[in-house]
C-alpha positions in Angstrom: -18.0 66.1 -51.0 -21.6 64.9 -50.3 -22.8 62.0 -53.1 -18.9 61.1 -54.1 -18.5 57.5 -52.9 -14.9 56.4 -52.4 -13.5 53.1 -54.3 -13.5 50.1 -52.5 -10.4 48.3 -52.7 -10.2 44.9 -51.1 -6.6 44.0 -49.9 -5.4 40.1 -50.2 -4.3 38.3 -47.3 -0.8 38.6 -48.7 -1.4 42.5 -49.3 -2.2 42.6 -45.5 0.6 40.4 -44.4 3.3 42.7 -46.3 1.9 45.7 -44.1 2.3 43.6 -41.1 5.4 42.3 -42.1 6.6 46.1 -42.8 4.9 47.1 -39.6 7.3 44.8 -37.6 10.4 46.0 -39.4 9.8 49.8 -38.7 8.2 50.1 -35.0 9.5 53.9 -34.9 7.7 54.7 -38.1 4.4 56.5 -37.6 1.4 54.7 -38.6 0.1 57.9 -40.5 3.4 57.6 -42.7 2.8 53.3 -43.1 -1.0 54.2 -44.5 0.7 56.9 -47.3 3.1 54.4 -47.9 0.4 51.4 -48.9 -2.2 54.3 -49.8 -4.6 52.3 -47.5 -7.6 54.4 -45.4 -6.2 54.5 -42.0 -9.6 52.9 -40.7 -8.2 49.5 -42.8 -4.9 49.8 -41.5 -6.1 49.5 -37.8 -8.7 47.0 -38.9 -5.7 45.0 -40.2 -3.8 45.2 -37.0 -6.8 44.8 -34.9 -7.2 41.2 -36.6 -3.7 40.4 -36.9 -4.0 36.8 -36.0 -6.5 36.0 -38.1 -4.6 37.3 -41.1 -1.6 35.6 -39.8 -3.8 32.2 -39.6 -5.5 32.6 -43.2 -2.0 33.7 -44.6 -0.7 30.0 -43.1 -3.9 28.4 -44.3 -3.1 29.6 -47.5 0.5 28.6 -48.4 -0.5 25.4 -46.6 -3.1 24.6 -49.3 -1.1 26.1 -52.2 1.9 23.5 -50.8 -0.3 20.7 -51.3 -2.2 21.6 -54.4 1.5 21.9 -56.0 2.6 18.8 -54.6 -0.1 17.0 -56.1 -0.1 18.6 -59.4 4.0 18.3 -59.6 3.1 14.4 -59.1 0.8 14.3 -62.0 3.0 16.4 -64.0 6.4 14.3 -63.8 4.4 11.3 -64.3 3.0 12.7 -67.6 6.9 13.6 -68.3 8.0 10.2 -67.4 5.4 8.6 -69.4 6.6 11.0 -72.8 10.2 9.7 -72.2 9.0 6.3 -71.6 6.9 5.6 -74.4 8.4 8.3 -76.9 5.0 9.9 -77.2 4.2 13.7 -76.7 1.5 14.3 -74.4 1.1 18.1 -74.3 0.3 19.7 -70.9 -0.7 23.6 -71.3 -0.8 26.2 -68.3 -4.3 26.4 -68.9 -4.8 22.7 -68.4 -2.4 22.8 -65.4 -4.1 25.9 -64.0 -7.2 24.2 -63.8 -6.5 21.0 -62.5 -4.6 22.8 -59.8 -8.1 24.7 -59.0 -10.0 21.3 -58.9 -7.4 19.5 -56.8 -8.0 22.6 -54.4 -11.5 21.9 -54.3 -11.1 18.2 -53.6 -8.4 18.8 -50.9 -10.9 21.1 -49.4 -8.7 24.3 -50.1 -10.8 25.9 -52.8 -11.4 29.1 -50.9 -7.7 29.3 -50.3 -6.6 28.8 -53.8 -6.5 30.5 -57.3 -4.9 29.1 -60.0 -4.0 32.6 -61.5 -1.4 33.1 -63.9 1.0 34.7 -61.8 0.5 31.3 -60.0 1.3 29.4 -62.6 4.5 31.0 -63.3 5.8 31.1 -59.6 4.7 27.3 -59.7 6.8 27.1 -62.8 9.6 28.9 -61.4 9.7 27.1 -57.7 9.5 23.5 -59.8 11.8 24.4 -62.6 9.2 23.3 -65.1 9.6 24.7 -68.8 6.9 24.3 -71.3 7.8 23.9 -74.9 6.0 24.0 -77.6 5.6 20.2 -79.2 5.9 20.7 -83.4 5.3 17.1 -84.2 2.5 15.3 -86.2 2.6 12.3 -83.5 1.4 14.5 -80.5 -1.6 12.7 -80.4 -2.4 10.6 -77.1 -3.6 7.1 -77.6 -6.5 6.4 -75.4 -5.4 3.6 -73.8 -2.9 5.7 -72.4 -5.5 8.3 -71.2 -7.1 6.0 -69.4 -4.3 4.3 -67.9 -3.6 8.0 -66.6 -6.9 9.0 -65.3 -6.6 5.5 -63.1 -4.0 7.0 -61.3 -4.9 10.3 -61.0 -7.3 9.0 -57.5 -4.2 7.6 -55.8 -1.5 10.3 -56.8 -4.5 13.2 -55.1 -5.2 10.4 -52.1 -1.4 10.9 -50.9 
């Protein structure tokens, strides 16, 4: 089939690890069957196996980066929640705001290339930390400027930890 290009499909580190874990759990399965199961070309499968140590290292780096970012983000979310309870003022924190802040923290912590604040990540983060977003329906949801300034002052200390 001259002139027909194959569509390039880039696998994520998670997908590559899934293939390696499946391979480890099924040592008697033929490699050709695994290739069909995961829908990857045989050459891609061979490259994943050949670069196993690199894939595993990147996978662990991603997990460490995500954990650090989530810890900082959770501290900030917890402090904001405490302020809501203590001051009886609503500080609306949206999912998009958390995603953006997580990406900013990842860059500041040197993990920008290992982290993406996707919708899937946000849902997983909320589930892991038992966070629920609720819609605020009140006229008093605006935040006094003095409170924002105080909150912004605390951010460098939280990121430093």
